[in-house]
N, C-alpha and C positions, 0 to 999 in steps of 0.2 A: 884195698880195694882192685880190683880186677883191670888189666893195663893194656891196651894193643899195641904192640912197637911195630912200624913199619918205617919203610925205604922210603924219604921222597928226594928226589934230585942226589941222592947219597948221603943224604946228611939224617940220622937215624932219628925219629921221634916218638914219640910215648904218649898212647891218646886214652886218659883213663874214661871208665864209663859212664856215659852222661855230657862228656866234651863230642870234639867232633865226633859227626855218624860219619861225614861223607867225605871223598877224598878233597876233596874243592874247601871243605871247612877248614880238612888238618894243615895242606899249601898255605889254607891264610891266615893257620896261626902262626906259621914258619916267617908267615911276608911273604913267599911265592906268590904271587898276583894273578890268575886264568882271565882272561878274557871269557863274557857271558853277556849274549843279552836275554836272554830265556828264566835266569832261574833270578827271587829275590830271597831275602833269607826270612821274607812270610810266611811266603807258601810249599805248597810240598812241589822239588823236583820234579820237573818234566821231560830235560834231558834233547828239545827241543830245536835249539838253535846252533848245536855240537863245538860249539867253539873254544868250548872247554876238554875237547878233546886230552886224555891223557896217555901215555902204552906204561901198563900194568903186567905187572909180573906174579903168577904167583905157580906157587911149587913144577920152578922151569916152563909156566908154556907164558906165552906174553902174548896181550893182544889189548888194541883200541878201548878206551867206554871214555863216556863221557864222565866227568866228573863231581857234578854236581849230582850227580840220583848211583854212583855206585857206592858199596858202605866199607868205610874206615874195616881192616878183615889186620888180623895177626899173622905176622912175617912177610906182609904187600909191599915192592917192590914199585914204587914210580916213579915213571920218564916225560916231566911235562914242557922242552922244552927245546926236545930231539929234531934232527933236521927232517924227522918221516912230520913229527909232530905239528911240527910250524906250514911244513908242505899244506899240512892238511887243514890248519884255515887260514893260510893263504886262496886256498879253493875256493869254502868255506865264503870268505873274505870279496872276494872276485864273483863270485854267484849274487851274492846279499848285494854289492857295488851295482851290478846288473840289473838286477832286479826295484831296488832301490834309490840309484842314481841322487837322488838330492836332498835322503836322507842325513841328516848334518857326523851321527852320534855313527853313523856305520863307517862313514866316509872317515874320520877320523881313527876310527881301527884302523880299517884298511891300508891307510897311511901308517901309521907304526909296525904294520907289517911288513911294507915298501909295496902295497897292490897298488902299481902306478899305471897299466896299461890292462884294459879291457876284451880278451879272449869274446866273448858269448856279448851279446844286444836281446834283452827283455823288454816287455811293456813295462813303462816308468807305471812305478807302484808305489803302495808306503808303507803297505801292510808285510810283518814277511812271517808270519806263525809261528809265531812265542809262543801265544798265547797267555800270557802271561792278564788281559784281559778279563777274558774270557774266565779264567784259576780268579782273581784277586778277586770277580763281583761272586761265585759259586762258591769259593772259599771263608773268603773275609765279609766280604760282602751281605752272601748269603740267597742274593735275588736273582742270577743265574739268567738275568736277563737277555747274554748273547753268550753263542756258542759257536765254534766251527762248523760250521756246514759245507753237503756237497763235501766232492772227493777228485782227486785227482790234481791237475791243472787246475779243475773247478772252485777247487778246494778256497773256500774264506769264512772270516771272521763277518756274525751279520745277527738281527735277530732272528725269533720264527717267525719263517717267509717270506725272511726278505720286505715286511711291515713293518713298521711305525711300532714299537718296542710300547707293549702292555704294562707291562713292568717294571722298566727303568724309574730308576729314582733322584736319576742326576745327581747326586754324591761324587764328582767325579772321579772315581778311586782310577777307574782304565782309562781319565784321560793321564792323573798322575804317572800311573807304571808303565806306563807306552811306552818302550825304548824308542816311538817311530812318531813322525809326525798321523798316524793311519785313525786312529782309534777319532779326530777329530776332523778328519775326513766325514768320516759316517752320518747318513743323515736321518740314520731310525734308530736312534738314542742322541739322551739331552743329558753330555756333564756335562758339568758346570766346578771350574776348578774358581776359587778363591780371584784369579786375574781375570775367569772368565764373569764370576758376579760383579764384580765392580761395571765391569766393561755393559754386558746386558742394563745393570742399574741407569749409566750413563745413558743411554742410549735410548732408555722407553718411562724413566720416571723424571720427573723434574722438582723440585726442595733442595732442602739441607741436609746435606751429608752426616751423619751419625755414626761414629765408631760404632755402636754396637746394637741402632735402629735401623737401620740406612737410612734411606735417601728418605730425606719426608717437608711436608710443610705445613703440617697441624697437628696435635697430639692432643684431644681433643675426651669425654665419657658420654655417652647416645645412650637416652630410653626412649624407648612409642611406646603410643599404650596398645600399639598393639602384639597380644600374645607370644612371646618366644622369649626363647632363651638369651638371658640375661639382657633384658631389656629389646627386647626382640628387632636389634638394629640390624643388621644379615637380613631378615626377611621382609620388613620394610624397607632397604634400599631396591628390594628385589621390586618388589611391589612397585615406588614411585618409581624407578626406571624404568616397569612395564607402562606405566601408568602416562608417564611423563614423555615415552616413547625414545627413549636413551636407546634402547636393544628394544629388538624382537622374537625375544626368547630368549632364557636362561636354562642355565644346565646347574645342576642342582640333585643332589642327593636325598633318595630312599630308602627309607630302613626296610631289610626283606625278611622274613620270619626265620628261610632256612640258610641265608649267603652275607645275612648283618645290614651290606648296603648296596645301592645300585646307583647309581647316575643316568640322569633318567633328561630328557630336556622335554623344559612345557612351553607355556609358551598363553597365562594365565595367573590370572590371580587366586585361584582354587587350588591351582598344579603347585605355589610356591608356599600357600599355606600346609603344606601335606609334607613339605620338607622338612618344617620346623625339628632345629633340635640337631647338636652336632651326634656323628653316630662314633666318632673316636675311632674307622677303622677305614684301611685305606684304599680308595676303588680308583677303575682307569677313568682321567674323562676323555680322552682321543677318538672312541670309538663314539660317545653320542657328541662330540663336538663333531667328525667328520658328517655322519650322522646329518645334522643341523643346518651344515653350511651344502652339504648334494642337495637337504632340499632346496633350497636356495633361500634361505634364511645370512643374512648377512653381519647386524647389530645385532651379537650377545655378549651377555653376562655370561660367566663361569664362577661357582663359589670352588673353593679346592681348597690343600691342605700348602706348606712350601713345598715340598718335590710335587705335585705335578703341577705348579704355577711354573716349578723349572722349565718343566717339560716343553709348555706351549710356550715359553719364550725364550726357551729357545728352537721350536719349533718357528716362531717369530721373525729371531735371528738369519737364519735359515732360506727366511723367503721364503718358506713354503705355503701357509695359506694365499701370500700376495702371488705365487707363482699357477696354481692352482683354481682357486678365487680371489676373485677383484674385488676390491674395493669394502674384504670383511675387515669387520671394529672388534675385536674383543675384547671387553669392558671385566678385571676380574678381580674378583674379590676373595683375598687371603686369609685365613681360616689363622688362630694363633693356635700352634701346636708342635707341643715336647714332644711327643709319641703315637703313633700309633697301636693298634690292635690287631691282631689275630683276635677273627670272628671266635671261630671255634670251638681252639681252643682258651679267648675267655670267657666264651659264656656259658665251660663246659666248666671252671674253673670256678667261679661264682652260684656255679649251684650245689655249687662239692660246699663250700665255702661259708657262702649268705644264704642259699636253698631257697634263689631268685630267679626266676627268667630272666634276663635281658631282652629277649628277644619278644616278650610283655611289655615291658616296661614304660611307662607313663616318659619318662625323657632322664637322660642321661649327662651329667656334667664333670669337670674337676673341675675342682674349685682350692685354693690351700693346700695343697698338695693330700686332696683327695676323692680316690672316687667316686659318684654318688650318685645311685638310681635312684628315682622315685618308681616307685613298681604296688598300684591299690592302695594308693594316697599314704606312704607311707614311705619314708625317706633310707636310704641301706648307703653306709660308705665303711672304704677300706682305703688304706693309706696308697699310693701310685707306685711309690715304691715297692709295696709287696706284689708289682702285677708287672717287674718285671719281666721272670718268664712269658709273660704272653705278649709283649710287646712283638710288633712285627721286626720279619726282619730288613736291617738295611738303618731302622733307626736313629741306633749309632752311633753313624753315617753320617747321618745330616746334620749341618751344625747352622741351620735360620729356622730361627724360634715362633719371628712376628712378621713374616710371608715378606721379607725381605722386593720380592717381584713383582707383588701387590699394584693395582691399582690404588687399588685401597686394604687396608688390614682391620682385622677384627677380634678383637678375644675379651676374653673377661678378669684376664689381671692388668693390676691395675688396679681400679674402676670397682666404686661405691658396687653393693652386691642391686642387685635388678639394674645396673649399665653395665653396657659395653664399652672399652677401649675401641677406640678409629684414630687411624693412621692416617693420615690421609700422603700417598703421594703421589699422584699424578693431573696432571689437570681433566682428564677422563675421570677422575676418583673426585675429585674439587667437585668437576660436574653432576655427578650423583647425589655427594650428599649434599650440594644445593638444592638442590630438590624434593631435599627429604625437613621437613617441617619435626623436628625433637625436645626432649630435655635435654640441657648439657650441663657438665658439671667436671670440675678439675678429673687429671690424669695426675695418680706416684707412679708419675716416671720408673722413679727407684725401683720400684717391686714388678713393673716387664723388665727390665735392664737386668735386676739379677736374673731372671730365670734363662734372660736370652745369649746372659752367658754361661748360667752353669750350662743349658744345652751346647752354644758352643766349644767348653774346655771337654765336655765329653764326648762328640766329636773327632777336635781337634786328637785327643790320646791315639784314637782308634788311627785318624788320616796318618799320626806321627812315623804307624807303624809302619808303612806304605810308602812316604814320603827319605822317610832316614834311609830305610831300606835299597830303595832306589838311588841313593845322593853313592850308598855306600858303592854300588854297583858300578854304577859310573866310573868312578875314581879310581874304581879294578880291574877296571876295562883296559889293563895298560902287556903288553907283553913281560911273560916274566925272565 
């Protein structure tokens, strides 16, 4: 087996092909810990913070490089802790502390390196432009909701055009990986960590906490005479809300031939009826919600999936609506969602495998592990597992199946055929359900919990790559 031999701080090391690929990894394998802020083992190295700088010598030539992205090569001589290198790190840390004087991790590193007095005065900021948040969103989650914008001293991380993100799914990956509190200070994205989830539940919901289903006060299966998916409960709730003047308008999703679905604002029963049926395609609710509020509507219902609901709740927690649209009252109807699909990929795949065009489908539903398309009077079914490649980017990082942050959650899982499972989570949800007459029956709670736990396990496994790696880097950031 091919090996590379190098010397790190006077110690010989042999690295096998497939082993440590960078100087940083080789140093770690020897127990030499180099400080880092922009490095994470689950992401491609970036070399932004420069704290892992080392001196290398190759063929008699010496230079300073960043260990996180410099490859292991045969014959390399590396020095990680000579006075020149320590001085570089101290200067970097002095500048970082001047930039972000309140950030604990930076102050701890500065203390490790004896940075006590500051010679520089910069604006009090939080972001150190390490790029971890943008890279985790692009490389692992696959969304690219944020990126570095502008240049020079104006350089910063934000959503496109510094507007509310239409793409952020609120998975919290960026907040988990951020070495400072910068992401939590951003108003254009909606990261929700496990701690954030509990805080939001406590703030907006009323009921008893259940570890699997979230906070709720009632779990019931319902059916109405209104034609719709699984008992027509979502459609009927929206109609009842309009007719009883609980809200003035609703944001629903219309099917679109070319793009799969589009969120629109409706204020009449006809518009609600047109939106019947689940689309299983992710769409943004931000733009139509802002549109309705700008038109003067203040009591609005919104039907969405867990990622869409997280965005709205996060904006509510920021005070976004209170500041811009006083007296705005949003009622949130959340759909059960295991995953959504990329419409174009899904459409092409089903055309190829089943010979049908979902753009012309009469009805689409997911039931008992099957993706079912009603087309021209006939039902076509395929295992949901066979559609994993067509799932939307980011779904693998979402751990919420039952829309835990909604006022009222609705889905087919756990209820008899023709019924919908309904979970009441707030006083708003209770008021809306009480406005509707419907047939009731019991829910198989265990069936709902089974899928909720499965989705959470899948997401937790993916999030663990970020959480575990961040913990390792924090522990490794000490003077070698």
